[in-house]
C-alpha positions in Angstrom: 148.1 -12.6 116.0 147.5 -13.0 112.2 144.0 -12.2 111.0 143.8 -15.2 108.7 143.2 -18.7 110.2 146.4 -20.4 111.5 148.2 -22.9 109.4 147.7 -26.6 110.1 150.3 -27.9 112.4 151.5 -30.5 109.9 151.9 -28.0 107.1 153.7 -25.6 109.4 156.2 -28.3 110.4 156.9 -29.3 106.8 157.5 -25.6 105.8 160.2 -25.2 108.4 162.0 -28.4 107.3 162.0 -27.4 103.6 163.2 -23.9 104.5 166.2 -25.2 106.4 167.1 -27.7 103.6 167.0 -25.0 100.9 169.2 -22.6 102.9 172.0 -25.1 103.3 173.6 -24.7 99.8 173.7 -20.9 100.3 175.8 -21.3 103.4 178.1 -23.8 101.6 178.5 -21.4 98.7 179.5 -18.7 101.1 182.1 -21.0 102.7 183.5 -22.1 99.3 184.3 -18.5 98.3 186.5 -18.3 101.4 188.2 -21.7 101.4 188.2 -22.8 97.8 186.6 -25.5 95.8 188.0 -28.4 97.8 186.5 -27.3 101.2 183.2 -26.4 99.6 182.7 -29.8 98.2 183.6 -31.4 101.5 181.2 -29.3 103.4 178.4 -30.0 101.1 179.2 -33.7 101.3 179.3 -33.6 105.1 176.0 -31.6 105.3 174.2 -34.0 103.1 175.3 -36.9 105.3 173.3 -35.3 108.3 170.1 -34.6 106.3 168.3 -37.9 107.0 168.8 -37.6 110.8 167.6 -34.0 110.8 164.5 -35.0 108.8 163.7 -37.8 111.3 164.1 -35.4 114.3 161.9 -32.8 112.6 159.2 -35.3 111.9 159.2 -36.6 115.4 158.9 -33.0 116.8 156.0 -32.3 114.4 154.2 -35.5 115.5 154.6 -34.6 119.2 153.3 -31.1 118.6 150.4 -32.4 116.7 149.4 -34.8 119.5 149.7 -32.1 122.1 147.6 -29.7 120.1 144.9 -32.4 119.5 144.8 -33.1 123.2 144.4 -29.5 124.1 141.5 -29.1 121.6 139.7 -32.1 123.0 140.1 -30.9 126.5 138.9 -27.4 125.6 135.8 -28.8 123.8 134.9 -31.1 126.7 135.3 -28.3 129.2 133.1 -26.0 127.1 130.4 -28.7 126.8 130.4 -29.4 130.5 130.3 -25.7 131.4 127.5 -25.1 128.9 125.4 -28.0 130.3 125.9 -26.7 133.8 124.9 -23.2 132.8 121.8 -24.5 131.0 120.6 -26.4 134.2 117.7 -24.4 135.6 117.7 -23.7 139.3 115.0 -25.5 141.3 111.9 -23.8 142.4 111.5 -21.6 139.2 108.0 -21.5 137.8 106.7 -20.4 134.5 105.1 -17.2 135.9 106.7 -13.9 134.8 109.0 -12.5 137.5 108.0 -9.5 139.5 110.2 -6.3 139.5 113.5 -6.6 141.1 112.9 -3.8 143.5 109.9 -5.6 145.1 111.2 -8.8 146.7 108.6 -11.2 148.0 108.7 -14.4 149.9 107.6 -17.5 148.1 107.9 -21.3 148.2 111.4 -22.6 148.9 112.3 -25.9 147.4 115.7 -27.5 148.0 117.7 -29.0 145.2 116.4 -32.4 144.3 118.7 -35.2 145.4 120.3 -37.4 142.7 118.1 -40.2 141.5 114.9 -38.7 142.8 111.8 -38.0 140.8 111.6 -34.5 139.2 109.2 -32.0 140.7 105.8 -31.4 138.9 107.1 -27.9 137.8 110.2 -29.3 136.2 108.6 -29.2 132.8 108.0 -25.4 133.1 111.2 -24.5 134.9 113.2 -24.3 131.7 111.1 -21.4 130.3 112.7 -18.9 132.6 116.1 -20.3 133.2 119.1 -18.0 133.5 120.7 -17.4 130.1 124.4 -16.4 129.9 126.5 -15.4 126.8 128.8 -17.9 125.2 132.4 -18.0 126.4 134.4 -15.1 124.9 137.3 -15.9 122.5 140.5 -17.1 124.1 142.4 -13.9 123.2 139.7 -11.8 125.1 139.1 -14.1 128.1 139.9 -12.6 131.6 141.8 -14.6 134.1 138.8 -15.0 136.5 136.3 -15.8 133.8 135.3 -19.1 135.4 134.7 -17.5 138.8 132.6 -14.7 137.4 130.5 -17.2 135.5 129.9 -19.1 138.7 128.9 -15.9 140.5 126.6 -14.9 137.7 124.9 -18.3 137.8 124.4 -18.1 141.5 123.1 -14.6 141.1 120.4 -16.0 138.9 119.3 -18.4 141.6 119.5 -15.6 144.2 117.2 -13.4 142.1 114.9 -16.3 141.6 114.7 -16.7 145.4 114.1 -13.0 145.9 111.2 -13.1 143.5 109.3 -16.0 145.3 111.0 -18.8 143.4 110.3 -17.4 139.9 113.1 -17.4 137.3 114.5 -14.4 135.7 116.3 -14.0 132.3 119.5 -12.1 132.8 120.8 -9.7 130.2 122.8 -11.4 127.5 125.7 -8.9 127.4 127.8 -7.3 130.1 127.8 -10.1 132.6 131.2 -11.7 132.2 133.1 -9.3 130.0 136.0 -8.0 132.1 136.8 -8.1 135.8 135.0 -5.0 136.8 131.7 -6.0 135.3 132.0 -9.4 136.8 132.7 -8.0 140.2 129.8 -5.7 139.9 127.5 -8.6 139.1 128.9 -10.5 142.0 128.2 -7.6 144.3 124.6 -7.5 143.2 124.3 -11.2 144.1 125.5 -10.6 147.6 129.1 -11.3 146.7 128.7 -15.0 146.7 132.3 -15.8 146.1 133.1 -19.5 145.6 136.4 -20.5 147.0 138.3 -23.7 146.4 139.0 -25.9 143.4 136.9 -25.6 140.2 135.3 -29.0 141.0 134.2 -27.7 144.4 132.7 -24.6 142.7 130.7 -26.7 140.3 129.1 -28.6 143.3 127.9 -25.4 144.9 124.1 -25.7 145.6 121.7 -23.0 144.6 120.1 -23.3 148.0 123.0 -21.3 149.4 122.3 -18.4 147.1 118.6 -18.5 147.9 119.3 -18.4 151.6 121.7 -15.4 151.4 119.4 -13.6 149.0 116.4 -14.1 151.4 118.5 -12.9 154.3 119.3 -9.7 152.4 115.7 -9.3 151.7 114.8 -9.2 155.4 112.6 -12.2 155.4 113.7 -14.2 158.4 111.0 -16.8 158.2 111.7 -17.5 154.6 115.4 -17.8 155.3 114.8 -20.3 158.1 112.4 -22.3 156.0 115.0 -22.4 153.2 117.7 -23.6 155.5 115.4 -26.2 157.1 114.2 -27.6 153.7 117.8 -27.6 152.3 119.0 -29.6 155.4 116.1 -32.0 155.2 116.7 -32.6 151.5 120.4 -33.2 151.9 120.0 -35.6 154.8 119.0 -39.2 154.5 115.7 -40.3 156.1 117.6 -41.8 159.0 119.6 -38.6 159.7 116.8 -36.1 159.1 115.9 -35.7 162.8 119.6 -34.9 163.5 119.8 -32.5 160.6 116.8 -30.5 161.8 117.8 -27.1 163.1 116.2 -24.7 165.5 114.8 -22.8 162.5 113.0 -25.9 161.3 111.5 -26.5 164.7 110.0 -23.0 164.7 107.6 -24.2 162.1 106.5 -27.5 163.8 103.0 -27.1 165.3 100.9 -29.7 167.1 97.3 -29.4 168.1 96.1 -31.0 171.4 92.5 -31.3 172.4 91.8 -33.0 175.8 88.5 -33.4 177.6 88.1 -32.4 181.2 89.4 -35.2 183.4 92.1 -36.2 180.9 95.7 -35.1 180.7 98.0 -33.3 178.2 100.8 -35.7 177.5 103.6 -34.4 175.2 106.6 -36.4 174.0 109.0 -34.8 171.6 111.4 -36.6 169.3 114.6 -35.8 167.4 116.0 -33.5 170.1 113.1 -31.0 169.7 111.2 -29.2 172.5 108.3 -26.8 173.0 109.5 -23.4 172.0 106.2 -21.5 172.0 102.5 -21.9 173.1 100.7 -20.1 170.3 97.2 -20.9 171.6 95.6 -22.3 174.8 92.1 -22.3 176.1 90.4 -24.1 179.0 86.6 -23.9 178.9 84.8 -24.5 175.6 87.2 -24.0 172.7 85.7 -24.2 169.3 87.1 -25.3 166.0 86.6 -22.9 163.1 85.4 -24.1 159.6 89.0 -23.7 158.3 90.2 -26.2 161.1 91.8 -23.6 163.4 91.0 -23.3 167.1 89.4 -20.3 168.8 88.3 -19.5 172.4 84.7 -19.1 173.3 84.4 -15.7 175.1 81.5 -17.1 177.2 83.7 -20.0 178.6 87.4 -19.3 178.4 90.1 -18.9 181.0 92.6 -16.2 180.1 95.3 -17.7 182.4 95.3 -21.0 180.4 98.3 -20.1 178.3 100.4 -19.2 181.4 99.5 -22.5 183.0 100.6 -24.5 179.9 103.8 -22.5 179.5 104.8 -23.2 183.1 104.3 -26.9 182.4 105.6 -27.4 178.9 107.5 -24.4 177.6 111.2 -25.3 177.0 110.5 -28.9 177.7 110.9 -32.0 175.5 108.1 -33.7 177.5 105.4 -32.6 179.8 102.3 -34.0 181.6 99.5 -31.7 182.8 96.2 -33.1 184.2 93.2 -31.2 182.8 91.2 -30.6 186.0 89.9 -27.5 187.8 92.6 -28.0 190.5 95.3 -27.1 187.9 93.7 -23.8 186.8 93.2 -20.6 188.9 89.4 -20.7 188.5 86.5 -22.3 186.8 85.7 -20.4 183.6 82.1 -21.5 183.5 80.6 -23.4 186.4 78.2 -26.1 185.7 79.4 -26.8 182.2 81.4 -29.8 181.0 84.7 -28.3 179.8 87.6 -29.2 177.6 91.1 -28.1 176.8 92.8 -27.1 173.6 96.4 -25.9 172.9 98.7 -25.4 170.0 102.4 -26.1 170.7 105.2 -24.9 168.4 108.6 -26.5 168.0 107.9 -30.1 169.2 108.2 -32.9 166.7 105.6 -35.2 168.4 106.3 -38.8 169.1 102.8 -40.1 168.1 102.8 -43.9 168.9 101.2 -44.8 172.2 103.5 -45.3 175.1 103.4 -46.2 178.8 104.4 -42.7 179.6 101.2 -41.4 178.0 99.1 -44.0 179.8 100.7 -43.2 183.2 100.1 -39.5 182.5 96.4 -40.0 181.6 95.9 -41.9 184.9 97.9 -39.7 187.2 96.2 -36.9 189.0 92.6 -37.9 188.2 89.9 -37.0 190.7 88.4 -40.5 190.7 91.4 -42.8 190.9 93.4 -43.4 194.1 97.1 -44.0 193.8 96.5 -47.8 194.2 94.5 -47.8 191.0 97.0 -45.7 189.1 99.8 -48.1 190.1 97.8 -51.1 188.9 96.6 -49.7 185.7 99.9 -48.1 184.6 101.8 -51.3 185.2 99.2 -53.5 183.5 100.8 -55.8 180.9 98.6 -58.4 179.2 99.5 -60.9 176.4 98.2 -59.6 173.1 95.6 -61.5 171.1 97.1 -64.1 168.7 97.1 -63.2 165.0 94.9 -63.4 163.1 92.4 -62.2 165.6 89.2 -64.4 165.6 86.0 -62.8 164.5 84.2 -62.8 167.8 84.6 -63.5 171.6 82.6 -63.1 174.8 84.6 -61.6 177.7 84.0 -61.4 181.4 86.2 -59.6 184.0 85.8 -61.5 187.4 88.7 -62.1 189.9 86.5 -64.0 192.3 85.6 -67.7 192.5 81.9 -68.3 192.6 81.6 -71.6 190.7 77.8 -72.0 190.4 77.2 -68.4 189.4 80.1 -68.3 186.9 79.3 -71.6 185.4 75.6 -70.7 184.9 76.4 -67.3 183.3 79.1 -68.7 181.0 76.9 -71.5 179.7 74.0 -69.2 179.0 76.3 -67.0 176.8 77.7 -70.0 175.1 74.3 -71.4 174.2 72.9 -68.1 172.9 75.9 -67.0 170.8 78.1 -70.0 170.2 81.1 -67.7 170.7 84.3 -68.7 172.7 84.6 -67.1 176.1 87.6 -65.2 177.6 87.7 -64.6 181.3 90.0 -62.0 182.8 90.8 -63.1 186.3 93.3 -62.9 189.1 96.3 -65.1 190.1 94.4 -66.6 193.0 91.2 -67.6 191.2 92.8 -68.6 188.0 93.8 -72.2 189.0 90.3 -72.7 190.5 88.6 -71.5 187.3 90.9 -73.7 185.2 89.6 -76.7 187.1 86.0 -75.5 186.8 86.2 -75.0 183.0 88.7 -77.8 182.2 86.5 -79.2 179.5 85.9 -75.9 177.8 89.6 -75.0 178.0 90.7 -78.3 176.4 88.3 -77.8 173.5 89.3 -74.2 172.9 85.9 -72.8 173.9 87.3 -70.9 176.9 90.5 -69.2 177.8 91.8 -67.5 181.0 93.8 -64.2 181.1 95.7 -63.3 184.3 95.3 -59.6 185.3 98.1 -59.9 187.9 95.8 -58.7 190.7 93.0 -60.2 192.7 91.0 -57.1 193.1 88.8 -55.9 190.3 85.4 -55.4 192.0 85.4 -51.6 191.9 83.5 -49.7 189.3 86.2 -47.0 188.9 89.1 -49.4 188.5 87.1 -51.7 186.1 85.8 -48.8 184.0 89.2 -47.2 183.7 90.8 -50.5 182.7 88.3 -50.9 179.9 89.5 -47.5 178.5 93.2 -48.5 178.3 94.5 -49.9 174.9 96.5 -52.6 176.7 93.2 -54.3 177.8 91.6 -54.2 174.3 94.8 -55.5 172.6 94.5 -58.6 174.7 90.8 -59.3 173.7 90.8 -62.3 171.4 88.0 -61.3 169.0 87.2 -58.5 166.5 83.7 -58.2 168.1 83.6 -58.5 171.9 80.4 -59.2 173.9 81.0 -57.9 177.4 79.1 -59.6 180.2 79.2 -59.8 184.0 78.0 -62.2 186.7 74.8 -60.1 187.0 73.9 -60.6 183.3 72.1 -63.6 181.6 71.0 -64.3 178.0 67.5 -65.5 177.2 66.8 -68.6 175.2 63.5 -67.2 173.9 64.9 -63.9 172.5 63.4 -62.3 169.5 66.7 -61.4 167.9 70.1 -63.1 167.9 73.5 -61.6 168.3 74.1 -61.7 164.6 71.6 -58.8 164.1 73.8 -56.5 166.3 77.3 -57.2 165.0 76.8 -54.5 162.4 77.2 -51.9 165.2 80.3 -50.7 167.0 78.7 -50.2 170.4 75.4 -51.6 171.7 74.1 -51.6 175.3 70.8 -51.7 177.1 69.1 -48.2 177.2 70.1 -46.5 180.5 68.9 -43.7 182.8 65.8 -42.2 181.2 63.5 -40.9 184.0 65.4 -42.9 186.6 68.4 -40.7 186.9 69.2 -37.7 184.7 72.7 -38.0 183.3 72.1 -38.4 179.6 72.6 -35.4 177.3 70.2 -36.8 174.7 66.9 -34.9 174.4 65.0 -38.1 175.5 67.4 -38.5 178.5 67.9 -42.1 177.4 71.3 -43.4 176.3 72.6 -46.5 174.5 73.8 -47.7 176.8 75.0 -49.8 179.7 78.5 -51.3 179.6 77.9 -54.3 181.9 76.3 -56.1 179.0 77.4 -54.6 175.7 78.8 -55.4 172.3 81.9 -53.5 171.1 84.3 -53.4 168.3 87.8 -54.2 169.3 89.7 -52.2 166.7 87.6 -49.1 167.4 88.0 -49.5 171.1 91.8 -49.5 170.7 91.7 -46.4 168.6 89.4 -44.5 170.9 91.6 -45.4 173.9 94.6 -44.1 172.1 92.9 -40.8 171.3 92.7 -38.4 174.3 90.6 -36.0 172.3 87.9 -38.6 172.1 87.8 -40.5 175.4 90.1 -40.9 178.4 90.1 -43.2 181.5 88.5 -41.9 184.6 87.6 -38.6 182.9 84.9 -37.7 185.5 82.6 -40.6 184.4 82.7 -44.3 184.2 83.4 -45.7 180.7 79.8 -46.7 180.0 78.6 -43.3 181.2 81.1 -41.7 178.8 80.0 -43.9 175.9 76.3 -43.7 176.9 74.9 -40.9 179.0 77.5 -38.3 177.7 77.5 -39.6 174.2 76.0 -36.5 172.5 79.0 -34.4 173.6 81.6 -37.2 173.1 80.2 -38.0 169.7 81.0 -34.5 168.4 84.4 -34.6 170.2 85.3 -38.0 168.6 84.0 -36.8 165.2 86.6 -33.9 165.4 89.2 -36.5 166.0 88.0 -38.5 162.9 86.3 -41.3 164.9 82.7 -42.3 164.2 80.8 -44.9 166.2 77.8 -46.8 164.8 75.1 -47.3 167.4 71.4 -48.3 167.1 68.5 -46.3 168.4 67.3 -46.9 171.9 64.2 -48.7 170.6 66.5 -51.2 168.8 68.9 -51.4 171.7 66.2 -52.5 174.1 65.8 -55.7 172.0 69.5 -56.3 172.6 69.2 -56.1 176.4 67.0 -54.5 179.1 67.9 -53.0 182.5 65.3 -50.3 183.1 62.1 -49.8 181.1 61.0 -52.4 178.5 58.8 -49.8 176.7 59.8 -46.1 176.4 58.0 -42.9 175.3 58.3 -41.7 171.7 59.2 -38.0 171.4 57.9 -35.8 168.6 60.0 -36.3 165.5 61.1 -39.8 166.4 60.2 -42.6 164.0 61.2 -45.9 165.7 61.0 -49.1 163.7 57.9 -51.1 164.5 55.7 -48.1 165.4 53.1 -46.4 163.2 53.8 -42.7 162.3 53.5 -40.6 165.4 54.2 -36.9 164.6 53.4 -35.8 168.1 54.9 -38.8 169.8 53.2 -40.9 172.5 53.5 -42.0 176.1 54.3 -45.6 177.0 53.1 -45.4 180.7 55.6 -48.0 181.6 57.8 -46.1 184.1 57.2 -47.1 187.8 59.6 -44.8 189.6 58.9 -41.5 191.4 57.5 -38.7 189.2 59.0 -35.8 191.1 62.4 -35.0 192.4 62.9 -35.5 196.2 61.3 -32.7 198.3 60.3 -30.7 195.3 57.5 -30.3 192.8 59.8 -30.5 189.8 59.2 -33.4 187.5 62.0 -35.9 187.5 61.8 -36.6 183.8 61.8 -33.6 181.5 62.4 -34.7 177.9 62.6 -32.1 175.1 60.1 -31.8 173.5 57.4 -33.4 175.6 55.6 -36.4 174.1 51.8 -36.5 173.5 49.8 -38.1 176.3 48.5 -40.5 173.6 49.1 -44.2 174.6 51.9 -45.8 172.6 51.2 -49.1 170.9 52.9 -51.9 172.8 55.4 -53.9 170.8 55.8 -57.6 171.3 59.4 -58.8 171.7 61.7 -60.6 174.1 65.0 -58.9 174.8 68.2 -61.0 174.1 69.5 -60.4 177.6 68.8 -59.1 181.1 71.3 -57.0 183.0 70.0 -56.5 186.6 66.5 -56.3 185.2 65.0 -57.1 188.6 66.4 -53.9 190.3 64.6 -51.0 188.7 61.2 -51.5 187.0 58.8 -54.0 188.5 56.8 -54.2 185.2 60.0 -55.1 183.4 60.8 -57.7 186.0 57.4 -59.4 185.8 57.6 -59.6 182.0 61.1 -61.1 182.1 60.1 -63.7 184.6 57.4 -65.0 182.3 59.3 -64.9 179.0 62.9 -65.4 180.1 63.1 -68.0 183.0 66.9 -67.7 183.2 66.5 -64.5 185.1 64.9 -66.3 188.0 67.9 -68.6 188.4 70.3 -65.7 188.1 68.6 -63.8 190.9 68.7 -66.8 193.2 72.4 -67.3 192.6 72.9 -63.6 193.1 71.5 -63.8 196.6 73.6 -66.8 197.4 76.9 -65.1 196.4 75.8 -61.6 197.5 76.5 -60.2 194.0 76.5 -56.4 194.4 77.8 -56.1 197.9 81.2 -55.2 196.5 79.5 -52.0 195.1 77.7 -51.1 198.3 80.3 -50.5 201.0 82.6 -53.4 200.7 85.5 -53.2 200.5 86.8 -50.0 202.0 88.4 -47.9 199.3 91.1 -45.2 199.7 90.2 -41.6 198.8 91.8 -40.2 195.6 94.5 -37.5 196.1 94.7 -35.5 192.9 98.1 -34.0 192.1 98.5 -30.4 191.1 100.7 -28.9 188.4 102.9 -30.7 185.9 103.7 -34.3 186.8 107.3 -35.4 186.4 107.9 -38.8 184.7 108.2 -42.0 186.6 111.4 -43.9 186.5 109.5 -46.9 185.2 107.7 -45.0 182.4 110.2 -42.7 180.8 109.2 -40.5 177.9 110.5 -41.0 174.4 113.1 -38.1 174.6 114.6 -39.5 177.8 114.8 -43.0 176.3 116.7 -41.5 173.3 119.0 -39.5 175.6 117.9 -36.2 174.0 116.0 -34.6 176.8 115.7 -30.9 177.1 114.4 -29.0 180.2 113.5 -30.8 183.3 115.1 -34.2 182.8 114.8 -35.8 186.3 112.5 -38.8 186.8 110.9 -39.5 190.1 111.1 -42.9 191.9 107.9 -45.0 192.2 105.6 -43.8 195.0 105.5 -45.8 198.2 103.4 -45.7 201.4 100.1 -44.9 199.7 96.8 -46.2 201.2 95.4 -49.5 199.9 92.0 -51.2 199.8 90.7 -53.1 202.8 89.3 -56.3 201.4 85.9 -57.6 202.5 84.9 -61.2 203.3 82.3 -61.5 200.6 84.9 -63.2 198.3 84.8 -66.2 200.6 81.1 -66.7 200.2 80.0 -70.0 198.7 
């Protein structure tokens, strides 16, 4: 190879042609010496006749060689530019921090390569500061045969080293990477021998994620390797195919937290072919949530066998249903305390939307619900409210036909509020009520909703239905005033309904010294659900959150919302739900059932009272002061109020809910200032309102179920509907032959 630059192709071609033409006379001269003058002249003449043709052929060959050389130069430049651009592309996940030493690998964040067309990562601006630098291509006379392969391997080695150092980039040495086969192979060995097989185009499409995965595997970090594979698969898959692209390694990092109160049920539905691979935490008793959001067991109230019970029900399953009751656990961890359940499941990609499987699971195995109620509530399907939902509605659940009583109560609510009325009734009474309220139905002031069953006169069934989202989705108003045939609204009320729509739940104060079920220091609660104002959207949300409230969870729904509110309020707050409620002194102006005036405890500052640092005593309670057959006082608020007489406020409640039953002083006041209560009590006696709660009809006894409950064929979980069930995948047929309610004859009264 000459040391000087090569001649231009055109000059080189012209030089050859001129040399051949100049040598022709010499050959002729040599011939003329042998043959004489005559032959020499003929030869020269014949040679000169071929000169133009030879010149044309030589020019054509030179032109072809020039075009071929130009094409080769263009191809070489394009290939060099493409390779330089590829080498200059930084591997994803490299940060601007200096890399740690190579002999100290550490796990770090693993970011898959960004898909084409997507937005760059926030660290894209700093990634170029530590990208892998490679020497320029060697000259063509010193280029090894496998130069392209070694460059690819060196590039992948840079990504592998970056993965080994926690996603930080590393500047490779400038010399000694690609010079010669041996050095290139040595570099490839350091990178884990990431040989790229196939055509050059296939090599160029190799993802750096593969180098990271292998490098992390060599570093002994199994979790980091699995995370890299999972993230790489999720990045390469489309949103529709991501559940199918998820691997077992990705499922190992899926965690779901479940908090269920005693009386509820753990209902798990997995999607995407996942299942429960591990139970990392489980506690039945009084689990606590740490400030950092994690769960911990309370040593004073914790069952060690909880994890084993949950594993028997859910481990290796893509769905499971476990009632949270004492019957499903070996022993009671803390007797006399209201307990709850918490668990952390690993590997299951939860199907979060509400489903009929979850509803059936929440109802099954409850200690207060017989199988008849479970069947009715699980199969309950109601038409949803029309959109847009009206601002307010008054609702009543009554499957009987008592025309005078129902007409009187509905008209009193219509006069006091002006709201439309929605009656949830049964198939037998619906035609009769349609005739009774034909005028209101035609004007749009009243509507009827068929429950599909004629029996709804039991507290347990009614309360459980009002804790199911299906019921609240059918309510035709954003604010719902719940009333019953034993409630009436007063025309002379001090406040109107407009004052209370600011709250999410309002009910007449309940319990107090009459029966101790409230967890409030005053032992009063807000309040009774028989006449209450509720927020429809919040009721749906609470019904869909087992951590907040569940149907038939040991208490009726108004007792959960009222008498147990202090505990449920904290539980719902952990689930992100806050309920606005008034004080008991403001709620008694909404409605009264027990005492019209209540004691003021020290520290309370009710509106309408002067400052009372030590509290005061209302002296309005008329019930027994001591518990039966003991000398223990029936009412023990904390702290005790001062014996000073409370000033008596002057107001008339907006409504009366059975206000004749408990306090005689309250009843005498309401008869003078709310004459509607007298008419209601007379109609009550006529139709025997209340007998359905005092022995009629005859109800079957609940039969709680033990252990995990298999799915019903009518309410399959999400994984079985997808055809991706794992574990126990057999559904049971609907139950038959269970005991049913014996109806009484009170429904035919009147």
